[in-house]
Kinemage of the C-alpha trace (Angstrom):
@kinemage 1
@onewidth
@group {chain A} dominant
@subgroup {mainchain}
@vectorlist {calphas} color= white
{ca unk a 1} P 8.435 -21.870 20.649
{ca unk a 2} L 11.394 -20.763 18.548
{ca unk a 3} L 12.292 -17.594 16.671
{ca unk a 4} L 11.259 -19.057 13.115
{ca unk a 5} L 7.904 -20.339 14.500
{ca unk a 6} L 7.297 -17.390 15.579
{ca unk a 7} L 8.445 -15.724 12.595
{ca unk a 8} L 5.883 -17.992 10.770
{ca unk a 9} L 3.148 -17.181 13.021
{ca unk a 10} L 3.239 -13.729 12.348
{ca unk a 11} L 3.437 -13.952 8.674
{ca unk a 12} L -0.069 -16.287 8.877
{ca unk a 13} L -1.339 -13.696 11.532
{ca unk a 14} L -0.631 -11.114 8.723
{ca unk a 15} L -2.050 -13.007 6.123
{ca unk a 16} L -5.148 -13.579 7.723
{ca unk a 17} L -5.516 -9.861 8.420
{ca unk a 18} L -5.486 -9.146 5.095
{ca unk a 19} L -8.280 -12.073 4.336
{ca unk a 20} L -10.278 -10.825 7.168
{ca unk a 21} L -10.020 -7.354 6.301
{ca unk a 22} L -11.384 -7.877 2.742
{ca unk a 23} L -14.702 -9.665 4.394
{ca unk a 24} L -15.084 -6.531 6.616
{ca unk a 25} L -14.413 -3.871 3.824
{ca unk a 26} L -17.310 -5.203 1.967
{ca unk a 27} L -20.017 -4.690 4.858
{ca unk a 28} L -19.757 -0.423 4.220
{ca unk a 29} L -17.909 2.312 6.084
{ca unk a 30} L -19.501 1.279 9.400
{ca unk a 31} L -18.422 -1.647 9.358
{ca unk a 32} L -14.868 -0.517 7.855
{ca unk a 33} L -14.307 1.499 10.818
{ca unk a 34} L -15.438 -0.945 12.991
{ca unk a 35} L -12.767 -2.880 11.319
{ca unk a 36} L -9.905 -0.257 11.722
{ca unk a 37} L -10.011 -0.736 15.383
{ca unk a 38} L -8.695 -3.949 15.252
{ca unk a 39} L -6.461 -3.082 12.245
{ca unk a 40} L -4.823 0.158 12.664
{ca unk a 41} L -2.242 1.003 15.330
{ca unk a 42} L -3.977 4.049 16.806
{ca unk a 43} L -0.546 6.121 15.651
{ca unk a 44} L -0.673 3.845 12.149
{ca unk a 45} L -0.117 6.459 9.011
{ca unk a 46} L -1.605 4.999 5.486
{ca unk a 47} L 0.008 6.461 2.271
{ca unk a 48} L -2.832 7.495 -0.463
{ca unk a 49} L -2.026 9.209 -3.646
{ca unk a 50} L 1.051 10.268 -2.636
{ca unk a 51} L -0.540 11.624 0.483
{ca unk a 52} L 0.740 10.220 4.357
{ca unk a 53} L -2.139 10.529 6.526
{ca unk a 54} L -2.813 9.816 9.272
{ca unk a 55} L -5.535 7.127 10.885
{ca unk a 56} L -8.391 10.060 11.141
{ca unk a 57} L -7.178 11.799 8.249
{ca unk a 58} L -7.605 8.252 6.274
{ca unk a 59} L -10.894 7.822 8.134
{ca unk a 60} L -12.260 10.921 6.928
{ca unk a 61} L -10.808 10.497 3.329
{ca unk a 62} L -12.497 6.823 2.908
{ca unk a 63} L -16.005 8.570 4.291
{ca unk a 64} L -15.674 11.123 1.426
{ca unk a 65} L -15.256 8.357 -0.499
{ca unk a 66} L -18.050 5.848 0.408
{ca unk a 67} L -20.266 9.100 0.558
{ca unk a 68} L -19.708 9.261 -2.633
{ca unk a 69} L -19.418 5.802 -4.936
{ca unk a 70} L -20.686 2.427 -3.854
{ca unk a 71} L -17.229 0.414 -3.296
{ca unk a 72} L -16.537 -3.352 -3.181
{ca unk a 73} L -13.077 -5.170 -2.979
{ca unk a 74} L -12.826 -7.706 -5.110
{ca unk a 75} L -11.179 -10.883 -4.722
{ca unk a 76} L -7.413 -11.191 -4.042
{ca unk a 77} L -4.978 -11.839 -6.856
{ca unk a 78} L -2.141 -12.426 -4.855
{ca unk a 79} L -0.767 -11.549 -1.107
{ca unk a 80} L 2.966 -11.768 -0.388
{ca unk a 81} L 3.885 -11.597 3.082
{ca unk a 82} L 8.007 -11.489 3.866
{ca unk a 83} L 8.662 -10.994 7.976
{ca unk a 84} L 6.655 -7.924 9.202
{ca unk a 85} L 5.769 -6.310 5.358
{ca unk a 86} L 2.910 -7.477 3.198
{ca unk a 87} L 1.515 -6.935 -0.105
{ca unk a 88} L -1.511 -7.420 -1.689
{ca unk a 89} L -3.083 -7.113 -4.955
{ca unk a 90} L -6.704 -6.927 -5.950
{ca unk a 91} L -9.695 -4.997 -7.991
{ca unk a 92} L -12.087 -2.086 -6.597
{ca unk a 93} L -15.252 -2.235 -8.238
{ca unk a 94} L -16.600 2.130 -7.797
{ca unk a 95} L -19.755 3.262 -8.220
{ca unk a 96} L -20.198 6.687 -8.692
{ca unk a 97} L -23.407 7.448 -7.034
{ca unk a 98} L -24.299 10.913 -8.194
{ca unk a 99} L -24.155 9.356 -12.386
{ca unk a 100} L -23.989 5.674 -11.819
{ca unk a 101} L -20.463 5.164 -13.620
{ca unk a 102} L -18.940 2.362 -13.062
{ca unk a 103} L -14.898 1.908 -12.682
{ca unk a 104} L -12.720 -1.331 -12.158
{ca unk a 105} L -9.585 0.186 -10.201
{ca unk a 106} L -6.466 -2.071 -10.243
{ca unk a 107} L -4.769 -1.372 -6.489
{ca unk a 108} L -1.572 -2.072 -4.841
{ca unk a 109} L -1.023 -1.751 -1.257
{ca unk a 110} L 2.558 -2.413 0.683
{ca unk a 111} L 2.139 -2.491 4.362
{ca unk a 112} L 4.241 -2.675 7.696
{ca unk a 113} L 2.640 -4.547 10.523
{ca unk a 114} L 3.480 -4.865 14.158
{ca unk a 115} L 3.572 -7.783 16.069
{ca unk a 116} L 1.680 -6.817 19.254
{ca unk a 117} L 0.421 -9.840 21.879
{ca unk a 118} L -2.598 -11.318 21.784
{ca unk a 119} L -6.047 -10.695 21.885
{ca unk a 120} L -4.435 -7.640 19.936
{ca unk a 121} L -1.974 -9.558 17.217
{ca unk a 122} L -0.885 -8.052 14.145
{ca unk a 123} L -1.665 -4.271 13.567
{ca unk a 124} L -0.652 -2.206 10.751
{ca unk a 125} L 1.894 0.771 11.507
{ca unk a 126} L 2.252 2.054 8.121
{ca unk a 127} L 0.875 1.594 4.343
{ca unk a 128} L 1.181 2.767 0.888
{ca unk a 129} L -1.767 2.017 -1.588
{ca unk a 130} L -1.724 2.785 -5.160
{ca unk a 131} L -4.450 2.314 -7.762
{ca unk a 132} L -4.230 2.620 -11.802
{ca unk a 133} L -7.350 5.218 -11.504
{ca unk a 134} L -7.504 7.817 -8.377
{ca unk a 135} L -11.012 8.901 -7.331
{ca unk a 136} L -12.195 12.291 -6.702
């Protein structure tokens, strides 16, 4: 396989990770945790609301969010892939469990991937997420 063909395959693997991730995300916190073992490198970092988190810190933060909110991802509005980088834009639909108050967050993520040999494949080494509304 040529270098160009290998790069194209890697970009397609990143795209597939994004779409599969959306299916897994909407299966609740436990489903998301299972997906984390596939999607993220063990030593990856995720930047949320301007704070750089380890994978464990990110998982704990998401656990807090899932305990306080019902969270559902909408469709992927945009998926852009170039080399080992991907970016996505999408809506997140959130209902505060305590009050029933509903939010729609417009979210963007920029994600750096590592190309591992199969069966591991494309995995996140660092990501940045930002929404127009911050959950507390």
